[in-house]
N, C-alpha and C positions, 0 to 999 in steps of 0.2 A: 481139658477139664476147665470149666468155669463155674462161677457162683454169683448169685445176686443177693446182696445183703442190704439191710437197712441201718442207717446211722444218722442221727440228728435230723430226722424228717426227710432224708434224701435216700435214694437207692443207687447202689453202685454195682456194676458188673465187672468182676475181676478174674484174673487167672493167676496161677502161682508165679511169683517173681515180679508182679506188677507193683509200681510205685504210685500211690494215690494221695490226694490231699483230703483229709477229713476235718470236721470242725474241731476246734481246739479242745484237747482232753487233759492238759496239764500233767503230762507224764515225762519222765526222764528219758533221754536218748538211750538206745540199746535195750530198753525194757520191752518185754514181750506181753502180749495181750490176746485173749480169745474173744471173738465175737460170735454170739450164739443166735442172733436174729437173722438167720439165713432164710431167704424167701424161696430160692430155687437153686438147684444144683444140677449140673449136667456132666456126664462122662461122654466118651465117644459114642456109646450106643444107648445110654440110659438117661432119662430126664426125670427129675423129681421136683414137684411143685408142692410147697407147703400150704397148710391151711391154719393159720397164716405162716407158720414157720415149719421148716423141715426138721423132724425129730432126729436128734443125734448128730446133726450137722453143725460144724463149727469152722471158723476161719482163724488161723493163727497168724498174727501180724507182729511186726517189730517196728518200734518207733525210730525214725531216723532223726528228725529234728522238728522244732516248732518255729513258726515265723508269722509274718504278715504279708499278705498279697499286695500287689500294686494297687494304688489308689484308683477307684472308679469315681469319676466326676459326673454328676448329673447337673445339667444346666437347663433351666426353663426360662423362656422369654416370651412374654405376651406382647405382640406387636402393637404399637401405638398406645400402650397403656402405661408406659414408664414403670413396668413391673418385671423383675427378674429375680431368679433364685439360683444360687450355686451351692451345691453340697458335695462333700466327698465322703467316701466310705472305704475302709481297709478291712478285709476279712482276716481274722486270726485263724490259722490252720495248724494241723499236725500232719507232717509228711510221714507216711508209713509204707512199709514193704510187706507184701503178702508172702508169708513163708510156706504155708501149707493149707490145703482145703481138705477137710475131713468130712466124709459123708457116706 
């Protein structure tokens, strides 16, 4: 069984027991949360696609921790122009475990 849900403008495909990184939600570790924006759900033989969300479907997750990802460095250099730019970005995330998919 798997489900596709929406969080923070992104879509994630998950199964029970998966550990994923979501955008930072400022929650305490070990806290539980329900996500209701389920776009699609699939059992072994049945597939449900929402318009836009599947009615009655939800995903129960548990927060593991929060953190920051490794730095992504972007470097732009324009040859023969004496022009260059270096920028860094670190994404804040919340690591969660999918406990149960209800649908």
